[in-house]
C-alpha positions in Angstrom: 165.0 47.0 248.0 161.3 45.5 247.4 160.6 48.8 245.6 163.6 48.6 243.4 162.8 45.4 242.5 159.6 46.0 241.2 160.8 48.9 239.4 163.2 46.6 237.6 160.6 44.1 236.6 158.0 46.9 235.6 161.2 48.0 233.2 161.7 44.5 232.0 158.3 44.1 231.3 158.2 47.4 229.4 161.1 46.6 227.4 159.6 43.0 226.4 156.2 45.0 225.2 158.1 47.4 223.3 160.0 44.7 221.5 156.8 42.4 221.0 154.9 45.5 219.5 157.8 47.2 217.4 159.7 44.0 216.4 158.3 40.6 216.7 154.7 40.9 216.4 155.4 42.5 212.8 157.8 39.8 212.0 155.2 37.0 213.3 152.4 38.3 211.1 154.5 39.1 208.1 155.5 35.5 208.3 151.9 34.2 208.4 150.7 36.8 205.7 153.7 36.1 203.3 153.5 31.9 203.7 149.6 32.2 203.2 149.8 34.5 199.7 152.6 32.5 198.6 150.9 29.2 199.8 153.9 27.9 201.3 154.1 24.3 202.6 152.5 24.1 206.0 155.2 21.9 207.5 157.7 24.9 206.1 155.0 27.5 207.7 155.3 25.9 210.9 159.1 25.5 210.9 159.4 29.3 209.9 157.1 30.0 213.1 158.8 27.9 215.6 162.0 29.6 214.6 160.6 33.1 215.1 159.3 31.7 218.7 162.6 30.2 219.8 164.7 33.4 218.4 162.4 35.9 220.1 161.4 34.0 223.2 165.3 33.6 223.9 166.1 37.3 222.8 163.0 38.4 225.3 164.3 36.3 227.9 167.9 37.4 228.0 166.5 40.9 227.8 164.8 40.1 231.1 167.4 38.2 232.9 170.0 41.0 232.0 167.4 43.8 233.3 166.7 42.0 236.6 170.2 40.7 237.1 169.6 37.3 237.0 172.5 35.1 236.3 172.1 32.0 234.0 174.3 29.0 234.0 173.7 26.1 231.9 175.2 22.5 232.0 174.3 21.1 228.9 175.2 18.0 226.9 178.1 18.2 224.7 177.8 18.2 221.0 179.7 14.7 220.9 177.2 13.1 223.0 174.2 14.1 221.0 172.9 12.2 218.0 173.2 14.6 215.0 169.9 16.2 214.0 167.9 14.0 216.2 164.8 16.0 217.9 164.3 15.9 221.6 161.3 15.3 224.1 162.0 18.0 226.7 161.0 16.9 230.0 161.6 19.8 232.5 160.5 20.3 236.2 158.6 23.9 236.5 159.5 25.8 239.5 158.7 29.4 238.0 155.9 30.6 236.0 156.9 33.4 233.5 160.8 32.4 233.2 160.7 28.5 232.5 159.8 28.8 229.1 162.3 31.4 228.1 165.2 29.4 229.8 164.1 26.2 227.6 164.3 28.4 224.3 167.4 29.5 224.9 168.5 26.1 226.1 167.3 24.6 222.7 168.8 27.5 220.6 172.4 26.6 222.1 171.6 23.1 221.4 171.1 23.9 217.6 167.3 22.9 217.7 165.3 26.0 216.1 161.9 23.9 215.6 159.9 22.9 218.8 156.2 22.5 220.1 155.3 23.0 223.4 152.2 21.3 225.7 150.7 24.4 227.3 147.7 25.6 229.2 144.7 26.3 226.9 144.7 30.1 228.4 147.8 30.6 226.6 145.8 30.5 223.1 144.5 34.0 224.4 147.6 35.5 224.9 148.3 38.1 222.2 151.0 37.2 220.0 152.5 34.4 221.7 149.0 32.3 221.3 148.9 32.9 218.0 152.3 31.8 217.1 151.6 28.6 219.3 148.3 28.2 217.4 150.2 28.0 214.1 152.8 25.7 214.6 150.1 23.3 216.5 151.1 23.0 220.0 149.0 21.0 222.4 146.5 23.4 224.3 145.4 21.7 227.4 142.5 22.2 229.9 142.8 22.5 233.6 141.5 19.3 235.0 138.7 17.0 234.5 139.3 16.5 230.8 142.0 13.9 230.7 140.8 12.0 227.2 140.7 15.4 225.2 144.2 16.5 226.8 145.6 13.3 225.9 144.0 13.4 222.1 145.6 16.7 221.9 149.3 15.6 223.0 148.8 12.9 220.6 147.6 15.3 217.7 150.8 17.7 218.4 153.0 14.7 218.3 152.0 13.5 215.3 152.5 17.1 213.4 156.0 17.2 215.5 157.1 13.8 214.4 155.9 15.1 210.6 158.1 18.1 211.3 161.1 16.4 213.0 160.5 18.9 215.7 161.2 18.8 219.5 158.0 18.8 222.1 158.5 20.3 225.6 156.5 18.9 228.4 156.1 19.8 232.2 155.1 16.4 233.7 153.9 18.5 237.0 151.3 20.2 235.2 151.7 23.4 236.4 154.5 25.4 238.4 155.6 24.9 241.7 154.3 26.9 244.5 155.4 24.2 247.4 155.6 21.1 248.0 152.7 18.6 248.1 151.4 17.0 251.3 152.5 13.2 251.4 154.2 13.3 248.0 158.1 13.2 249.9 159.3 15.7 247.3 160.2 19.3 248.6 161.4 21.3 245.7 159.2 19.5 242.8 155.5 18.5 242.7 154.5 14.7 241.9 155.0 14.4 237.9 152.1 12.8 235.8 153.2 10.1 233.1 150.4 9.9 231.0 151.2 12.8 228.5 154.7 11.4 228.6 153.8 8.2 227.6 151.4 9.3 224.9 154.7 11.5 223.4 157.1 8.7 223.6 154.7 6.2 221.7 154.2 8.5 219.0 158.2 9.7 219.2 159.9 6.6 219.1 163.2 7.7 217.6 163.6 11.0 219.6 166.2 11.4 222.6 164.7 12.2 225.8 166.3 15.2 227.5 165.8 15.6 231.0 166.1 19.4 232.1 166.3 20.4 236.0 165.6 24.2 236.4 167.0 25.3 239.8 167.2 28.5 241.5 169.4 29.6 244.3 166.8 30.8 246.5 163.8 29.7 247.6 161.1 32.0 245.7 157.2 32.2 245.5 155.6 33.4 242.5 153.5 36.5 243.3 149.9 37.2 241.8 150.9 39.3 238.8 153.6 38.8 236.3 155.6 42.1 237.8 155.5 40.8 241.6 156.6 37.2 239.9 159.3 38.6 238.1 160.1 41.1 241.3 160.8 38.0 243.3 163.7 36.9 240.7 165.7 40.2 241.0 169.4 39.4 241.6 168.7 35.5 241.8 170.7 33.0 240.1 169.5 29.8 238.1 171.1 26.8 236.6 169.9 24.5 234.1 171.0 21.1 233.6 170.2 18.8 230.9 171.1 15.0 230.5 169.9 12.9 227.1 168.3 9.4 227.4 168.1 7.0 224.9 165.5 4.5 224.3 162.9 5.1 226.8 159.9 3.2 226.2 156.2 4.2 226.9 155.7 1.6 229.2 158.7 2.3 231.3 157.6 6.5 231.4 155.8 6.1 234.9 158.9 4.3 236.9 161.3 6.8 235.2 159.6 9.9 236.1 159.1 8.9 239.7 163.0 8.3 239.9 163.9 11.2 238.0 161.8 13.7 239.9 163.3 12.0 243.3 167.1 12.8 241.9 165.7 16.1 240.9 164.2 16.7 244.4 167.7 15.5 246.0 169.6 17.8 243.9 167.5 20.8 244.3 167.3 20.4 248.0 171.3 20.3 248.3 171.7 23.3 246.0 168.7 25.4 246.6 
């Protein structure tokens, strides 16, 4: 079974590489080249690249889920409960390394939002094609530890651009993927959230709706050291994405809200996982 899962994981990676090299990458660089030659407005250029990112990210994610036999269940707000054309500050837990991003992109596509920015670790900038797309739409690239002021300034810069473009912003308040509970936190299925990045986003994007997302797997999964071994652990698993809309969250209330929300997420995941 382990060998079969590894084969499925390498097959999924192979399909992604082929699609990326033959289709997605040429599409991205064609957008960049044409927009440069035609001197397309920067905001319009960012929107075009963001649409590229959501389309191809969602497509590659769905290909991986199909090959890996992963079932995806999404419980999303109804269109009637959403403010029309109002972008989101997407706040999500981070249970898996390689799959949370595609899940959120699929979610945004289903909700009709095709323009988004992400708060990501700085290492993403060096990932071929993906890093370039993130740089083109001016995502926030954060360092690992010890540079809080610089990181918050990066988030603020990303938020200003997103506000101008009316683009949604994705943030994982835990700061890293879940590898096991943090001692003394009282949380078993999530890590304690950090509120400073969300506070910056809420201050810069006061008209945005907050979309609180809970990603829950139907088994206790530990990510491996490589992308392939991480994917192999998910073979045949099921994942549920639950999203709720919150209006009017103020920056000064973000810390208390996050603590309560993460306790609720932890309780929910402990009951269903």
